[in-house]
C-alpha positions as YAML, in Angstrom:
chain: A
units: angstrom
residues:
- id: 1
  name: MET
  ca: [-64.43, 162.55, -239.24]
- id: 2
  name: TRP
  ca: [-64.63, 163.05, -235.84]
- id: 3
  name: ALA
  ca: [-65.03, 159.46, -235.01]
- id: 4
  name: PHE
  ca: [-61.72, 158.86, -236.90]
- id: 5
  name: ILE
  ca: [-60.04, 161.48, -235.04]
- id: 6
  name: VAL
  ca: [-61.36, 159.79, -231.77]
- id: 7
  name: TYR
  ca: [-60.44, 156.43, -232.76]
- id: 8
  name: ILE
  ca: [-56.85, 157.42, -233.41]
- id: 9
  name: ILE
  ca: [-56.73, 159.29, -229.99]
- id: 10
  name: ILE
  ca: [-58.26, 155.92, -228.20]
- id: 11
  name: GLY
  ca: [-55.94, 153.69, -230.29]
- id: 12
  name: GLY
  ca: [-52.93, 155.84, -229.39]
- id: 13
  name: ILE
  ca: [-53.42, 155.75, -225.72]
- id: 14
  name: ALA
  ca: [-54.51, 151.81, -225.72]
- id: 15
  name: GLY
  ca: [-51.22, 151.41, -227.62]
- id: 16
  name: TRP
  ca: [-49.19, 153.54, -225.18]
- id: 17
  name: VAL
  ca: [-51.02, 151.34, -222.16]
- id: 18
  name: ALA
  ca: [-50.26, 148.08, -223.81]
- id: 19
  name: SER
  ca: [-46.50, 148.88, -224.46]
- id: 20
  name: LYS
  ca: [-46.35, 149.50, -220.50]
- id: 21
  name: ILE
  ca: [-48.03, 146.52, -219.88]
- id: 22
  name: MET
  ca: [-45.82, 144.46, -222.37]
- id: 23
  name: LYS
  ca: [-42.66, 146.48, -221.08]
- id: 24
  name: THR
  ca: [-41.84, 147.69, -224.54]
- id: 25
  name: ASP
  ca: [-42.51, 151.46, -224.01]
- id: 26
  name: ALA
  ca: [-38.84, 152.39, -224.06]
- id: 27
  name: GLN
  ca: [-38.47, 151.07, -227.73]
- id: 28
  name: MET
  ca: [-41.71, 152.84, -228.95]
- id: 29
  name: GLY
  ca: [-42.48, 156.28, -229.82]
- id: 30
  name: ILE
  ca: [-45.75, 157.96, -230.13]
- id: 31
  name: ILE
  ca: [-46.24, 156.93, -233.88]
- id: 32
  name: LEU
  ca: [-45.59, 153.17, -233.07]
- id: 33
  name: ASN
  ca: [-48.09, 153.55, -230.04]
- id: 34
  name: ILE
  ca: [-50.97, 154.96, -232.24]
- id: 35
  name: VAL
  ca: [-50.07, 152.23, -235.00]
- id: 36
  name: VAL
  ca: [-49.93, 149.22, -232.27]
- id: 37
  name: GLY
  ca: [-53.47, 150.55, -230.84]
- id: 38
  name: VAL
  ca: [-55.13, 151.06, -234.03]
- id: 39
  name: ILE
  ca: [-54.17, 147.64, -235.44]
- id: 40
  name: GLY
  ca: [-54.83, 146.18, -231.91]
- id: 41
  name: GLY
  ca: [-58.23, 147.85, -232.05]
- id: 42
  name: LEU
  ca: [-58.96, 146.09, -235.36]
- id: 43
  name: LEU
  ca: [-57.44, 142.95, -234.02]
- id: 44
  name: GLY
  ca: [-59.43, 142.91, -230.74]
- id: 45
  name: GLY
  ca: [-62.70, 143.83, -232.56]
- id: 46
  name: TRP
  ca: [-62.15, 140.63, -234.85]
- id: 47
  name: VAL
  ca: [-61.41, 138.44, -232.04]
- id: 48
  name: LEU
  ca: [-64.29, 139.81, -229.88]
- id: 49
  name: ARG
  ca: [-66.72, 139.39, -232.83]
- id: 50
  name: LEU
  ca: [-66.03, 135.75, -232.77]
- id: 51
  name: PHE
  ca: [-67.60, 135.41, -229.50]
- id: 52
  name: THR
  ca: [-70.00, 138.46, -228.96]
- id: 53
  name: ASP
  ca: [-71.56, 141.29, -230.65]
- id: 54
  name: VAL
  ca: [-69.42, 144.25, -230.33]
- id: 55
  name: ASP
  ca: [-71.38, 146.96, -232.35]
- id: 56
  name: GLY
  ca: [-72.47, 150.01, -230.56]
- id: 57
  name: SER
  ca: [-70.27, 149.90, -227.77]
- id: 58
  name: GLY
  ca: [-69.07, 153.02, -226.11]
- id: 59
  name: LEU
  ca: [-65.93, 154.84, -225.60]
- id: 60
  name: TRP
  ca: [-64.67, 152.69, -222.92]
- id: 61
  name: ALA
  ca: [-65.39, 149.54, -224.59]
- id: 62
  name: THR
  ca: [-63.61, 150.54, -227.74]
- id: 63
  name: PHE
  ca: [-60.58, 151.35, -225.39]
- id: 64
  name: PHE
  ca: [-60.62, 148.15, -223.84]
- id: 65
  name: ILE
  ca: [-60.94, 146.33, -227.32]
- id: 66
  name: CYS
  ca: [-58.11, 148.14, -228.59]
- id: 67
  name: LEU
  ca: [-55.94, 147.57, -225.44]
- id: 68
  name: LEU
  ca: [-56.82, 143.84, -225.81]
- id: 69
  name: GLY
  ca: [-55.88, 143.85, -229.34]
- id: 70
  name: ALA
  ca: [-52.77, 145.84, -228.77]
- id: 71
  name: VAL
  ca: [-51.42, 143.51, -226.01]
- id: 72
  name: ILE
  ca: [-51.89, 140.58, -228.37]
- id: 73
  name: LEU
  ca: [-50.34, 142.20, -231.08]
- id: 74
  name: LEU
  ca: [-47.25, 143.04, -229.15]
- id: 75
  name: PHE
  ca: [-47.42, 139.57, -227.55]
- id: 76
  name: LEU
  ca: [-47.08, 138.05, -231.04]
- id: 77
  name: VAL
  ca: [-44.46, 140.60, -232.10]
- id: 78
  name: LYS
  ca: [-42.39, 139.35, -229.06]
- id: 79
  name: LEU
  ca: [-43.13, 135.55, -229.82]
- id: 80
  name: VAL
  ca: [-42.14, 135.94, -233.70]
- id: 81
  name: THR
  ca: [-39.16, 137.90, -233.03]
- id: 82
  name: GLY
  ca: [-38.01, 135.85, -229.97]
- id: 83
  name: ARG
  ca: [-36.72, 139.09, -228.53]
- id: 84
  name: SER
  ca: [-37.82, 141.00, -225.41]
- id: 85
  name: ARG
  ca: [-37.91, 144.41, -227.48]
- id: 86
  name: VAL
  ca: [-40.34, 145.14, -230.21]
...
């Protein structure tokens, strides 16, 4: 149970940092930051599993995996929508 809560917190922080990097923070609230971070964590974990073993990584590695996935997700949303906003 605690791992799930920690993953949501890490995902939320990663989603917020990714929204700052991609300059979409003004349009996103805390719930959307958490959603982007958690989905980004799944996406980032899937992408990195193609290249390396990510099982057993620590909290910092989990954060950076979520951040990478969230940035990729926001980039894809911008690419598909053709707008500078999410």
